[in-house]
TORMI-204605 format. One line per field, with one value per residue (C-alpha): residue in three letters; x, y, z; residue number from 1. Coordinates in steps of 0.5 Angstrom, whole numbers. Layout:
<pts>
r	[ALA/...]
x	[X/...]
y	[Y/...]
z	[Z/...]
k	[NUM/...]
</pts>
This chain:
<pts>
r	[UNK/UNK/UNK/UNK/UNK/UNK/UNK/UNK/UNK/UNK/UNK/UNK/UNK/UNK/UNK/UNK/UNK/UNK/UNK/UNK/UNK/UNK/UNK/UNK/UNK/UNK/UNK/UNK/UNK/UNK/UNK/UNK/UNK/UNK/UNK/UNK/UNK/UNK/UNK/UNK/UNK/UNK/UNK/UNK/UNK/UNK/UNK/UNK/UNK/UNK/UNK/UNK/UNK/UNK/UNK/UNK/UNK/UNK/UNK/UNK/UNK/UNK/UNK/UNK/UNK/UNK/UNK/UNK/UNK/UNK/UNK/UNK/UNK/UNK/UNK/UNK/UNK/UNK/UNK/UNK/UNK/UNK/UNK/UNK/UNK/UNK/UNK/UNK/UNK/UNK/UNK/UNK/UNK/UNK/UNK/UNK/UNK/UNK/UNK/UNK/UNK/UNK/UNK/UNK/UNK/UNK/UNK/UNK/UNK/UNK/UNK/UNK/UNK/UNK/UNK/UNK/UNK/UNK/UNK/UNK/UNK/UNK/UNK/UNK/UNK/UNK/UNK/UNK/UNK/UNK/UNK/UNK/UNK/UNK/UNK/UNK/UNK/UNK/UNK/UNK/UNK/UNK/UNK/UNK/UNK/UNK/UNK/UNK/UNK/UNK/UNK/UNK/UNK/UNK/UNK/UNK/UNK/UNK/UNK/UNK/UNK/UNK/UNK/UNK/UNK/UNK/UNK/UNK/UNK/UNK/UNK/UNK/UNK/UNK/UNK/UNK/UNK/UNK/UNK/UNK/UNK/UNK/UNK/UNK/UNK/UNK/UNK/UNK/UNK/UNK/UNK/UNK/UNK/UNK/UNK/UNK/UNK/UNK/UNK/UNK/UNK/UNK/UNK/UNK/UNK/UNK/UNK/UNK/UNK/UNK/UNK/UNK/UNK/UNK/UNK/UNK/UNK/UNK/UNK/UNK/UNK/UNK/UNK/UNK/UNK/UNK/UNK/UNK/UNK/UNK/UNK/UNK/UNK/UNK/UNK/UNK/UNK/UNK/UNK/UNK/UNK/UNK/UNK/UNK/UNK/UNK/UNK/UNK/UNK/UNK/UNK/UNK/UNK/UNK/UNK/UNK/UNK/UNK/UNK/UNK/UNK/UNK/UNK/UNK/UNK/UNK/UNK/UNK/UNK/UNK/UNK/UNK/UNK/UNK/UNK/UNK/UNK/UNK/UNK/UNK/UNK/UNK/UNK/UNK/UNK/UNK/UNK/UNK/UNK/UNK/UNK/UNK/UNK/UNK/UNK/UNK/UNK/UNK/UNK/UNK/UNK/UNK/UNK/UNK/UNK/UNK/UNK/UNK/UNK/UNK/UNK/UNK/UNK/UNK/UNK/UNK/UNK/UNK/UNK/UNK/UNK/UNK/UNK/UNK/UNK/UNK/UNK/UNK/UNK/UNK/UNK/UNK/UNK/UNK/UNK/UNK/UNK/UNK/UNK/UNK/UNK/UNK/UNK/UNK/UNK/UNK/UNK/UNK/UNK/UNK/UNK/UNK/UNK/UNK/UNK/UNK/UNK/UNK/UNK/UNK/UNK/UNK/UNK/UNK/UNK/UNK/UNK/UNK/UNK/UNK/UNK/UNK/UNK/UNK/UNK/UNK/UNK/UNK/UNK/UNK/UNK/UNK/UNK/UNK/UNK/UNK/UNK/UNK/UNK/UNK/UNK/UNK/UNK/UNK/UNK/UNK/UNK/UNK/UNK/UNK/UNK/UNK/UNK/UNK/UNK/UNK/UNK/UNK/UNK/UNK/UNK/UNK/UNK/UNK/UNK/UNK/UNK/UNK/UNK/UNK/UNK/UNK/UNK/UNK/UNK/UNK/UNK/UNK/UNK/UNK/UNK/UNK/UNK/UNK/UNK/UNK/UNK/UNK/UNK/UNK/UNK/UNK/UNK/UNK/UNK/UNK/UNK/UNK/UNK/UNK/UNK/UNK/UNK/UNK/UNK/UNK/UNK/UNK/UNK/UNK/UNK/UNK/UNK/UNK/UNK/UNK/UNK/UNK/UNK/UNK/UNK/UNK/UNK/UNK/UNK/UNK/UNK/UNK/UNK/UNK/UNK/UNK/UNK/UNK/UNK/UNK/UNK/UNK/UNK/UNK/UNK/UNK/UNK/UNK/UNK/UNK/UNK/UNK/UNK/UNK/UNK/UNK/UNK/UNK/UNK/UNK/UNK/UNK/UNK/UNK/UNK/UNK/UNK/UNK/UNK/UNK/UNK/UNK/UNK/UNK/UNK/UNK/UNK/UNK/UNK/UNK/UNK/UNK/UNK/UNK/UNK/UNK/UNK/UNK/UNK/UNK/UNK/UNK/UNK/UNK/UNK/UNK/UNK/UNK/UNK/UNK/UNK/UNK/UNK/UNK/UNK/UNK/UNK/UNK/UNK/UNK/UNK/UNK/UNK/UNK/UNK/UNK/UNK/UNK/UNK/UNK/UNK/UNK/UNK/UNK/UNK/UNK/UNK/UNK/UNK/UNK/UNK/UNK/UNK/UNK/UNK/UNK/UNK/UNK/UNK/UNK/UNK/UNK/UNK/UNK/UNK/UNK/UNK/UNK/UNK/UNK/UNK/UNK/UNK/UNK/UNK/UNK/UNK/UNK/UNK/UNK/UNK/UNK/UNK/UNK/UNK/UNK/UNK/UNK/UNK/UNK/UNK/UNK/UNK/UNK/UNK/UNK/UNK/UNK/UNK/UNK/UNK/UNK/UNK/UNK/UNK/UNK/UNK/UNK/UNK/UNK/UNK/UNK/UNK/UNK/UNK/UNK/UNK/UNK/UNK/UNK/UNK/UNK/UNK/UNK/UNK/UNK/UNK/UNK/UNK/UNK/UNK/UNK/UNK/UNK/UNK/UNK/UNK/UNK/UNK/UNK/UNK/UNK/UNK/UNK/UNK/UNK/UNK/UNK/UNK/UNK/UNK/UNK/UNK/UNK/UNK/UNK/UNK/UNK/UNK/UNK/UNK/UNK/UNK/UNK/UNK/UNK/UNK/UNK/UNK/UNK/UNK/UNK/UNK/UNK/UNK/UNK/UNK/UNK/UNK/UNK/UNK/UNK/UNK/UNK/UNK/UNK/UNK/UNK/UNK/UNK/UNK/UNK/UNK/UNK/UNK/UNK/UNK/UNK/UNK/UNK/UNK/UNK/UNK/UNK/UNK/UNK/UNK/UNK/UNK/UNK/UNK/UNK/UNK/UNK/UNK/UNK/UNK/UNK/UNK/UNK/UNK/UNK/UNK/UNK/UNK/UNK/UNK/UNK/UNK/UNK/UNK/UNK/UNK/UNK/UNK/UNK/UNK/UNK/UNK/UNK/UNK/UNK/UNK/UNK/UNK/UNK/UNK/UNK/UNK/UNK/UNK/UNK/UNK/UNK/UNK/UNK/UNK/UNK/UNK/UNK/UNK/UNK/UNK/UNK/UNK/UNK/UNK/UNK/UNK/UNK/UNK/UNK/UNK/UNK/UNK/UNK/UNK/UNK/UNK/UNK/UNK/UNK/UNK/UNK/UNK/UNK/UNK/UNK/UNK/UNK/UNK/UNK/UNK/UNK/UNK/UNK/UNK/UNK/UNK/UNK/UNK/UNK/UNK/UNK/UNK/UNK/UNK/UNK/UNK/UNK/UNK/UNK/UNK]
x	[0/3/5/1/2/6/1/-1/6/7/1/4/10/7/4/-2/-7/-6/-9/-8/-10/-11/-9/-10/-9/-10/-8/-14/-13/-13/-14/-11/-8/-1/-3/-7/-6/-12/-16/-13/-17/-16/-18/-17/-20/-20/-19/-23/-22/-18/-20/-19/-20/-19/-19/-21/-24/-26/-24/-23/-23/-23/-20/-22/-21/-25/-23/-27/-27/-29/-30/-29/-27/-29/-29/-30/-28/-29/-32/-32/-36/-34/-33/-33/-33/-31/-30/-36/-39/-37/-37/-37/-38/-39/-39/-36/-38/-38/-39/-39/-43/-45/-43/-42/-43/-42/-41/-38/-45/-45/-48/-46/-47/-47/-48/-49/-48/-51/-48/-46/-47/-48/-49/-50/-50/-51/-53/-56/-53/-52/-52/-52/-50/-52/-56/-55/-57/-57/-57/-58/-58/-55/-57/-57/-58/-59/-59/-58/-63/-61/-65/-63/-62/-62/-62/-61/-61/-66/-68/-65/-66/-66/-67/-68/-68/-65/-66/-67/-68/-68/-69/-71/-72/-75/-73/-71/-72/-71/-71/-71/-76/-74/-76/-75/-77/-78/-77/-81/-78/-74/-76/-76/-78/-78/-80/-83/-84/-81/-81/-81/-81/-80/-81/-81/-85/-83/-85/-85/-86/-87/-87/-84/-86/-86/-87/-87/-90/-93/-94/-91/-90/-91/-91/-90/-89/-89/-91/-93/-96/-93/-94/-95/-95/-97/-95/-99/-93/-93/-95/-96/-96/-98/-102/-100/-101/-101/-100/-100/-101/-105/-102/-104/-105/-103/-103/-98/-93/-94/-98/-104/-106/-112/-114/-120/-123/-126/-119/-119/-120/-124/-124/-124/-116/-117/-117/-110/-110/-110/-110/-110/-113/-112/-113/-110/-109/-102/-101/-102/-108/-112/-118/-122/-127/-132/-134/-131/-133/-127/-126/-121/-118/-115/-109/-106/-107/-113/-119/-123/-127/-134/-133/-136/-133/-134/-133/-129/-125/-122/-117/-112/-109/-113/-118/-124/-126/-132/-132/-127/-130/-137/-139/-142/-138/-142/-140/-144/-142/-140/-137/-133/-129/-124/-121/-116/-119/-122/-128/-127/-134/-135/-141/-144/-149/-154/-155/-150/-145/-140/-143/-143/-148/-147/-152/-149/-148/-144/-140/-137/-132/-130/-126/-126/-131/-127/-132/-129/-134/-134/-135/-142/-147/-150/-158/-159/-161/-159/-158/-154/-154/-147/-148/-153/-153/-159/-157/-156/-152/-148/-144/-141/-135/-131/-130/-133/-128/-128/-123/-124/-126/-133/-133/-141/-144/-145/-144/-147/-148/-154/-155/-161/-162/-160/-156/-151/-153/-150/-154/-151/-154/-156/-151/-148/-147/-141/-140/-139/-132/-130/-125/-124/-128/-127/-128/-135/-137/-135/-138/-145/-146/-144/-149/-154/-152/-152/-158/-158/-151/-149/-142/-136/-139/-143/-137/-133/-139/-139/-132/-133/-138/-133/-128/-125/-125/-118/-120/-126/-122/-117/-123/-126/-119/-118/-125/-126/-121/-117/-111/-116/-116/-109/-106/-110/-107/-100/-101/-103/-96/-92/-95/-94/-86/-87/-91/-85/-80/-83/-84/-76/-74/-69/-72/-66/-62/-62/-68/-71/-65/-68/-70/-65/-66/-68/-61/-57/-62/-57/-52/-49/-43/-47/-51/-44/-42/-48/-47/-40/-36/-32/-33/-27/-26/-29/-35/-36/-37/-42/-46/-46/-48/-53/-54/-60/-57/-50/-53/-57/-50/-47/-52/-53/-45/-43/-49/-55/-59/-66/-67/-65/-66/-66/-68/-68/-69/-73/-74/-78/-80/-84/-90/-96/-97/-103/-108/-115/-118/-113/-106/-99/-98/-92/-90/-85/-84/-79/-79/-76/-78/-75/-77/-75/-75/-75/-73/-78/-75/-69/-75/-79/-79/-84/-83/-86/-85/-86/-85/-86/-87/-88/-91/-93/-97/-97/-101/-98/-103/-106/-102/-103/-99/-99/-96/-97/-96/-95/-95/-94/-93/-88/-86/-82/-82/-77/-81/-78/-78/-73/-78/-78/-84/-84/-90/-92/-99/-101/-105/-103/-106/-105/-106/-108/-107/-109/-109/-112/-111/-117/-117/-123/-121/-120/-123/-118/-119/-115/-119/-116/-118/-115/-118/-115/-115/-114/-110/-109/-104/-101/-95/-93/-87/-84/-77/-72/-65/-60/-52/-48/-41/-40/-47/-53/-60/-66/-73/-79/-86/-91/-96/-98/-105/-106/-113/-115/-121/-121/-126/-130/-129/-131/-126/-125/-123/-126/-133/-139/-133/-130/-132/-135/-133/-137/-131/-128/-125/-118/-115/-109/-107/-100/-97/-89/-85/-78/-71/-65/-58/-52/-45/-39/-32/-28/-26/-21/-22/-30/-35/-39/-45/-47/-54/-59/-66/-71/-78/-85/-90/-98/-103/-109/-114/-116/-111/-115/-118/-124/-129/-135/-135/-140/-140/-141/-145/-150/-152/-151/-145/-139/-134/-127/-122/-114/-110/-109/-103/-99/-102/-95/-89/-81/-78/-70/-66/-59/-55/-50/-49/-43/-41/-39/-38/-39/-46/-48/-49/-51/-54/-56/-61/-64/-70/-73/-80/-82/-89/-92/-96/-92/-84/-81/-74/-73/-67/-66/-61/-60/-57/-59/-56/-56/-56]
y	[0/7/11/17/24/29/33/27/26/33/32/26/30/36/34/38/43/41/43/40/40/34/33/28/21/14/13/12/18/15/20/17/19/18/25/30/31/30/36/40/43/39/40/36/39/36/41/43/39/34/26/21/14/7/1/-3/1/8/14/18/15/19/15/17/24/30/33/38/35/39/36/41/35/28/22/15/9/2/-3/2/9/15/18/14/18/14/20/23/29/29/35/34/39/38/42/37/30/24/17/10/4/10/17/19/15/18/11/15/17/24/30/30/35/34/40/39/45/48/44/38/31/25/18/11/5/0/3/9/16/20/16/19/13/18/24/31/36/34/40/39/45/40/33/27/20/13/8/2/-1/4/11/17/20/15/18/13/18/22/29/29/35/35/41/40/46/41/34/28/22/14/9/3/5/11/18/20/15/17/12/18/23/30/35/34/40/40/47/51/49/43/35/28/23/15/9/6/12/19/20/15/16/10/9/17/22/27/33/33/40/40/47/43/37/30/24/16/10/8/13/21/20/15/15/8/5/12/11/18/23/25/32/33/41/42/49/53/51/44/38/31/26/20/18/21/16/17/11/10/15/22/24/31/34/42/47/53/57/64/66/63/56/51/45/40/37/31/28/27/20/18/11/8/8/10/17/21/23/17/16/23/25/32/38/45/51/55/60/62/64/57/56/50/47/41/37/33/31/32/39/44/48/55/57/62/64/65/60/62/58/55/48/44/42/38/43/50/53/59/60/67/69/65/68/65/69/65/65/67/73/74/67/62/57/51/47/40/41/47/53/56/63/64/71/74/70/74/73/77/79/82/86/89/95/90/87/80/78/73/68/62/57/51/45/45/51/57/59/66/67/74/75/81/82/85/88/89/93/93/99/101/106/103/104/105/102/95/88/83/76/74/67/62/56/51/49/56/62/64/69/76/78/83/88/90/94/96/96/103/106/108/116/116/109/106/98/95/87/85/78/73/66/63/68/74/80/86/93/99/105/112/114/121/127/127/134/131/129/136/141/146/151/147/140/142/145/139/134/138/137/130/129/132/127/121/116/119/119/115/112/114/119/113/109/115/115/108/108/115/112/107/111/114/121/122/118/122/129/126/124/131/134/130/131/139/141/146/146/150/156/155/155/161/165/163/165/172/173/170/175/181/179/180/186/189/186/190/196/196/195/190/185/186/192/198/202/205/209/212/218/223/222/215/214/216/213/212/209/215/211/205/210/212/205/203/209/207/212/213/219/224/228/234/229/227/234/236/229/231/238/236/229/229/234/230/224/227/230/224/220/225/225/218/215/219/212/213/205/201/193/188/181/177/170/169/164/163/158/159/157/159/156/152/155/153/154/150/146/148/150/150/154/155/159/160/164/170/177/182/189/195/202/209/215/220/226/227/226/221/214/209/201/195/188/181/175/167/163/156/155/150/149/143/140/133/129/135/139/145/147/154/157/164/169/176/183/190/197/201/208/213/220/224/230/237/236/230/225/219/215/208/205/198/196/189/183/176/169/163/156/151/144/141/133/131/124/123/117/115/109/104/108/112/116/121/128/132/139/144/151/158/164/172/177/184/188/195/197/204/206/213/214/220/219/222/222/221/220/214/211/213/212/211/211/209/208/204/199/193/191/184/181/174/172/164/160/155/148/140/135/129/122/121/120/123/125/130/137/143/150/156/160/165/172/173/180/183/190/190/197/198/203/202/204/202/203/202/204/203/200/198/191/191/198/197/199/194/197/192/194/192/194/193/194/193/190/190/187/192/187/180/175/169/167/162/159/155/148/142/135/132/127/133/136/143/147/148/154/152/156/157/158/166/169/174/181/184/182/184/184/184/185/184/184/187/190/191/194/188/191/198/200/193/192/185/184/179/179/176/178/174/175/173/174/170/166/165/166/166/167/170/170/174/175/179/184/191/194/200/200]
z	[0/-2/4/6/3/5/9/13/15/17/21/25/26/29/35/38/36/28/22/15/8/4/-3/-8/-4/-5/3/8/13/20/25/31/37/34/31/35/42/47/48/42/37/30/23/17/10/4/-1/-7/-13/-9/-7/-2/-4/-1/-4/2/8/10/7/13/20/26/31/39/39/36/29/25/18/12/6/0/-5/-6/-2/-5/-1/-4/1/7/9/7/14/20/26/32/37/41/39/32/27/19/14/7/1/-4/-5/0/-3/1/4/9/7/14/20/27/31/37/40/44/40/33/28/20/15/8/5/-2/-7/-2/-4/0/-3/0/-4/2/9/11/8/15/21/28/33/39/38/35/29/21/17/9/4/-1/-3/1/-4/-1/-7/-3/3/8/10/8/15/22/29/35/41/44/41/35/30/22/18/11/6/0/-3/1/-4/-2/-6/-2/5/10/8/16/22/29/35/40/37/36/31/23/19/11/9/3/-3/0/-1/2/-3/-1/-3/4/8/9/16/22/29/33/41/43/41/35/31/23/20/13/9/3/-1/2/-3/-1/-5/1/6/6/14/19/27/29/36/39/47/47/42/36/32/24/23/16/13/8/2/5/0/2/-4/0/6/13/19/27/30/38/43/42/35/33/26/27/22/23/19/16/9/7/6/4/7/5/11/8/8/15/17/23/23/16/15/8/8/7/15/19/26/29/35/36/31/32/28/31/25/18/15/13/9/11/6/6/12/18/25/29/33/32/37/34/39/34/26/23/21/15/10/9/12/17/24/29/34/35/41/39/45/46/40/35/30/27/20/17/9/4/4/7/8/13/18/20/27/28/35/40/39/45/45/50/53/48/42/36/32/25/22/15/13/7/5/3/10/9/14/16/21/25/25/31/32/39/44/44/50/50/55/53/46/41/35/30/25/18/14/6/2/1/3/10/11/19/23/20/24/22/25/26/31/31/36/37/44/46/47/54/56/52/48/52/46/39/35/28/23/20/27/23/23/21/24/31/31/37/39/42/45/44/47/41/37/37/33/30/29/26/29/26/21/23/18/14/17/24/22/18/21/16/12/6/9/12/5/1/7/6/-1/0/5/0/-5/-1/-4/-11/-13/-19/-22/-19/-14/-11/-11/-7/-2/-1/1/5/9/13/14/20/22/19/13/12/12/7/3/3/1/-4/-7/-6/-12/-8/-13/-18/-13/-10/-17/-19/-12/-13/-21/-18/-15/-21/-26/-20/-21/-29/-29/-24/-29/-35/-31/-29/-36/-35/-30/-25/-21/-26/-26/-33/-36/-42/-38/-35/-28/-29/-33/-26/-22/-17/-22/-25/-27/-29/-34/-37/-37/-41/-46/-47/-43/-36/-31/-30/-24/-27/-30/-23/-20/-25/-24/-17/-18/-23/-25/-29/-34/-34/-36/-41/-44/-43/-47/-52/-53/-53/-56/-60/-61/-58/-58/-52/-52/-46/-44/-38/-35/-29/-24/-17/-12/-6/-2/1/8/10/15/17/10/5/5/4/-4/-7/-13/-18/-24/-30/-36/-40/-41/-47/-49/-53/-51/-55/-52/-53/-50/-45/-40/-43/-46/-48/-50/-51/-47/-48/-43/-44/-37/-35/-27/-23/-17/-13/-7/-6/-10/-14/-19/-24/-30/-33/-40/-40/-45/-43/-47/-44/-46/-41/-40/-36/-34/-30/-27/-26/-19/-20/-19/-24/-25/-29/-31/-34/-37/-40/-42/-41/-44/-40/-42/-35/-34/-28/-25/-19/-16/-12/-6/-2/2/-3/-9/-13/-20/-23/-25/-31/-33/-39/-39/-40/-36/-38/-34/-34/-30/-29/-25/-23/-19/-17/-14/-13/-13/-7/-7/-1/-3/-6/-5/-8/-4/-8/-4/-8/-7/-12/-13/-18/-20/-23/-25/-28/-31/-31/-36/-33/-34/-33/-31/-34/-32/-26/-28/-24/-18/-22/-21/-25/-25/-28/-28/-23/-22/-18/-17/-13/-11/-8/-5/-4/0/0/-1/-6/-4/-9/-10/-16/-17/-23/-25/-30/-32/-33/-28/-23/-19/-13/-10/-4/-3/3/2/6/1/3/0/-1/-4/-1/1/1/-6/-7/-12/-13/-15/-16/-18/-25/-22/-19/-12/-10/-10/-5/-4/-4/-1/-2/4/5/3/8/8/10/7/7/0/1/-6/-7/-14/-19/-25/-30/-36/-41/-47/-50/-50/-46/-39/-35/-29/-24/-18/-12/-9/-3/0/7/11/16/11/5/3/-4/-7/-14/-19/-25/-30/-37/-41/-43/-50/-54/-62]
k	[1/2/3/4/5/6/7/8/9/10/11/12/13/14/15/16/17/18/19/20/21/22/23/24/25/26/27/28/29/30/31/32/33/34/35/36/37/38/39/40/41/42/43/44/45/46/47/48/49/50/51/52/53/54/55/56/57/58/59/60/61/62/63/64/65/66/67/68/69/70/71/72/73/74/75/76/77/78/79/80/81/82/83/84/85/86/87/88/89/90/91/92/93/94/95/96/97/98/99/100/101/102/103/104/105/106/107/108/109/110/111/112/113/114/115/116/117/118/119/120/121/122/123/124/125/126/127/128/129/130/131/132/133/134/135/136/137/138/139/140/141/142/143/144/145/146/147/148/149/150/151/152/153/154/155/156/157/158/159/160/161/162/163/164/165/166/167/168/169/170/171/172/173/174/175/176/177/178/179/180/181/182/183/184/185/186/187/188/189/190/191/192/193/194/195/196/197/198/199/200/201/202/203/204/205/206/207/208/209/210/211/212/213/214/215/216/217/218/219/220/221/222/223/224/225/226/227/228/229/230/231/232/233/234/235/236/237/238/239/240/241/242/243/244/245/246/247/248/249/250/251/252/253/254/255/256/257/258/259/260/261/262/263/264/265/266/267/268/269/270/271/272/273/274/275/276/277/278/279/280/281/282/283/284/285/286/287/288/289/290/291/292/293/294/295/296/297/298/299/300/301/302/303/304/305/306/307/308/309/310/311/312/313/314/315/316/317/318/319/320/321/322/323/324/325/326/327/328/329/330/331/332/333/334/335/336/337/338/339/340/341/342/343/344/345/346/347/348/349/350/351/352/353/354/355/356/357/358/359/360/361/362/363/364/365/366/367/368/369/370/371/372/373/374/375/376/377/378/379/380/381/382/383/384/385/386/387/388/389/390/391/392/393/394/395/396/397/398/399/400/401/402/403/404/405/406/407/408/409/410/411/412/413/414/415/416/417/418/419/420/421/422/423/424/425/426/427/428/429/430/431/432/433/434/435/436/437/438/439/440/441/442/443/444/445/446/447/448/449/450/451/452/453/454/455/456/457/458/459/460/461/462/463/464/465/466/467/468/469/470/471/472/473/474/475/476/477/478/479/480/481/482/483/484/485/486/487/488/489/490/491/492/493/494/495/496/497/498/499/500/501/502/503/504/505/506/507/508/509/510/511/512/513/514/515/516/517/518/519/520/521/522/523/524/525/526/527/528/529/530/531/532/533/534/535/536/537/538/539/540/541/542/543/544/545/546/547/548/549/550/551/552/553/554/555/556/557/558/559/560/561/562/563/564/565/566/567/568/569/570/571/572/573/574/575/576/577/578/579/580/581/582/583/584/585/586/587/588/589/590/591/592/593/594/595/596/597/598/599/600/601/602/603/604/605/606/607/608/609/610/611/612/613/614/615/616/617/618/619/620/621/622/623/624/625/626/627/628/629/630/631/632/633/634/635/636/637/638/639/640/641/642/643/644/645/646/647/648/649/650/651/652/653/654/655/656/657/658/659/660/661/662/663/664/665/666/667/668/669/670/671/672/673/674/675/676/677/678/679/680/681/682/683/684/685/686/687/688/689/690/691/692/693/694/695/696/697/698/699/700/701/702/703/704/705/706/707/708/709/710/711/712/713/714/715/716/717/718/719/720/721/722/723/724/725/726/727/728/729/730/731/732/733/734/735/736/737/738/739/740/741/742/743/744/745/746/747/748/749/750/751/752/753/754/755/756/757/758/759/760/761/762/763/764/765/766/767/768/769/770/771/772/773/774/775/776/777/778/779/780/781/782/783/784/785/786/787/788/789/790/791/792/793/794/795/796/797/798/799/800/801/802/803/804/805/806/807/808/809/810/811/812/813/814/815/816/817/818/819/820/821/822/823/824/825/826/827/828/829/830/831/832/833/834/835/836/837/838/839]
</pts>
């Protein structure tokens, strides 16, 4: 016989605490006391791709001491076992292949562990594939095969555990045999296939839990000779192909696990020994949601999980943690015997608007020692009062339920339980008006109309009402908000602010820092140096003195001297984002705008100018599940004049057309719909400002006062997409008048020889018109009208502006500006950037 390989020779020489790897060898590994020292930690690993063979004995023999054996290769003895573990408390892990008469045999007793990893294969050709001479744990994630006359797994000691997530296949014997009881678990997706029986407990009670597939030519599982009671637990994904036998003692058929499963009660054998589930004395449910159909005469105990279906039981006892829910939706569960509800149990009852409910019908008595009736109302418009019979017992009803709960906590219906001699009834009390759940003005207005159309509504509006009836107070208020069309008003309110900005931009003539420059004083406007820069020249000391003494005359002289053209052109990009806070009327409205404005101005004289401006904008208003998109096209006429008293006046008057699209996602309980509308709006605006510039050293101060008025006429519309739950509006008018008082401060310095003018402003703005907007709506499906209000805008606000303008080329200036508006009700930030040039 060949000598052992070098790795094993090194192990023998090394002494205690050995770890060694096995390469290809035809020499059997005898892990005896000659190699490891007593008590040492010893590990032997067959490396991936390597083999251990033996022509006349075992592949690996452990000897009297403990070794952790890890096979990642192939063990193939000829005439012996793959691994013969002689020490107690053995540990073997396999991710390769182990062949042999018996693949793995733990003959030393004790508490051993065998783990067959994913990809691991064990094959026996004569005896048991995995044999535990004592007790222990077998975990199989791979494949266990027996082609001889032995079982797949054999456990001699008491309390063994088998966890199978892989495949166990046995050709001529039992799948798993345990002489000492214990627990066998066949997980979801796993399988045990055998010829004579898949699982057998002999002598001591055991438990078999099946969530996978069990197949046998004779029996799927058998309990033979047990002195006590054995248990089979079927989980929702479990499948038994074959009969299941419980023999001796008090055997239990248990339903557990998680998820939903079904079971045919007609498969329970009660003495004929011909049906699928034979010789079981106790039946219980401990987990999962089980639907039982057909008929049995045996009683069931519900200790956990849920029992559903329309089957007939020999008796039902619902204990603490158990739920009884008749029907597959609404249905009747029959009991040919007694019904008992214990404290902590739940009786789950569905009802509908037609007066139909779940119920239990028992031929015996109903004993109610407490528990909870949990009401599950289907969507519907419930007539009141209405009575449902939820339990009938021919032998009489004794006791009461402790609690009655409603899954939705009805905001509008009042259920109560009524006990009779032979039944328990549920009565729905008088419905409360929808308005009792409403808090805000909008909710109250909507609720009043919905109450009025109850009983006459059709289509989607009727479906929405049916779902509203069974809502909680919170759910009802959310439904009112979903139905009332607030986006149409809130979006229009935000649009007034957006158009206000554009009107101011046109009046300024460039949308940013420089005031209108076609008039003499306005050309200085606190930016004398910038006026020169715009005209293409720079001030000298003498010019500075002249400007300080007579800024209007200096500006006129510079303008006429340096650029006689009367035309000035400008363009500005605009963007803003803001929000109007929620209040007792409506919800928070977020809005944003982006666009461009441009214009041309003509100098009529040294003191007067006129111009034309245009703008295109897109803006969006958002209320969460409701959205408004607008495309706005505006045109304005502008003008400026410098009075003999040094007061500059700038004006813009214009018209705007808006194309409006709205989307509302309506949700009322389980009812959902999307309402769409497409309509237009027409706006008129006017903006005026008066200011006077004062110089103080290198600073220019410009106090100003002005006002901007915006008027919008919105066309009527009828929403589509939501059927009768959509809204109709006959059109509405909205307006805003904002007055302003403020001051602007600027200075000037040079960069690379070109003037740069930074600017800051502070103003107080006051809304002189209405800060709240509203409109009247009605449902497409009919009913009265209701008023919906947008959240109020702030009456008084602070406007803070900063920016900079600079000469970028002869006759061309550029500007960048920011303005923030803050009140106790709303906030907004706006950016602008543009150019101004003479031609």
